[in-house]
C-alpha positions as CSV (number, residue, x, y, z in Angstrom):
1,M,-10.8,-32.7,-39.1
2,A,-8.1,-31.5,-36.8
3,D,-6.7,-33.9,-34.3
4,Y,-7.3,-31.6,-31.6
5,A,-10.9,-30.4,-32.3
6,N,-12.4,-33.0,-29.9
7,N,-9.8,-32.9,-27.1
8,G,-12.5,-31.0,-24.5
9,Y,-14.8,-33.8,-24.7
10,K,-12.4,-36.5,-24.1
11,T,-12.8,-36.5,-19.9
12,P,-15.7,-35.5,-17.8
13,E,-14.1,-32.4,-16.6
14,G,-13.5,-31.3,-20.4
15,R,-17.4,-32.3,-21.0
16,A,-18.5,-30.5,-17.9
17,R,-16.5,-27.2,-19.0
18,L,-17.8,-27.3,-22.5
19,A,-21.1,-27.8,-21.5
20,G,-21.1,-24.8,-19.1
21,T,-20.2,-22.5,-22.3
22,L,-23.3,-23.7,-23.8
23,A,-25.7,-23.2,-20.9
24,A,-23.8,-19.7,-20.2
25,Q,-26.1,-17.0,-19.1
26,D,-24.1,-14.8,-21.5
27,R,-24.4,-17.2,-24.4
28,E,-26.9,-14.5,-26.4
29,Q,-24.0,-12.0,-26.3
30,T,-20.8,-14.2,-27.0
31,Q,-22.5,-16.6,-29.5
32,K,-25.0,-14.3,-31.3
33,P,-27.0,-17.3,-32.3
34,R,-29.6,-15.0,-33.7
35,E,-26.9,-13.2,-35.8
36,L,-26.3,-16.4,-37.2
37,V,-29.5,-17.4,-38.3
38,A,-29.9,-14.3,-40.0
39,A,-26.7,-14.6,-41.6
40,L,-28.0,-17.8,-43.1
41,E,-30.6,-15.9,-45.3
42,L,-32.7,-18.8,-45.1
43,K,-35.7,-19.1,-47.6
44,P,-39.3,-20.5,-47.4
45,G,-38.9,-24.4,-47.9
46,Q,-35.4,-24.5,-46.5
47,S,-34.4,-26.7,-43.6
48,V,-31.3,-26.2,-40.9
49,A,-30.5,-29.3,-38.7
50,D,-29.2,-28.1,-35.5
51,I,-27.5,-31.4,-34.2
52,G,-25.5,-32.2,-31.0
53,T,-25.6,-28.4,-29.6
54,G,-26.8,-27.5,-26.0
55,V,-26.8,-29.4,-23.1
56,G,-30.5,-30.4,-23.1
């Protein structure tokens, strides 16, 4: 993993800023989670783990 990949999580301010993007009102439009899931082309019986995403 790149050294800078987790830089935003190293300070309370950075974590708050990143958490704000995960809870943003425009998240559906900017991150397109439904399109992402559709692109996975999941078949019956397959599983997906959504780990560490969101603020909840």
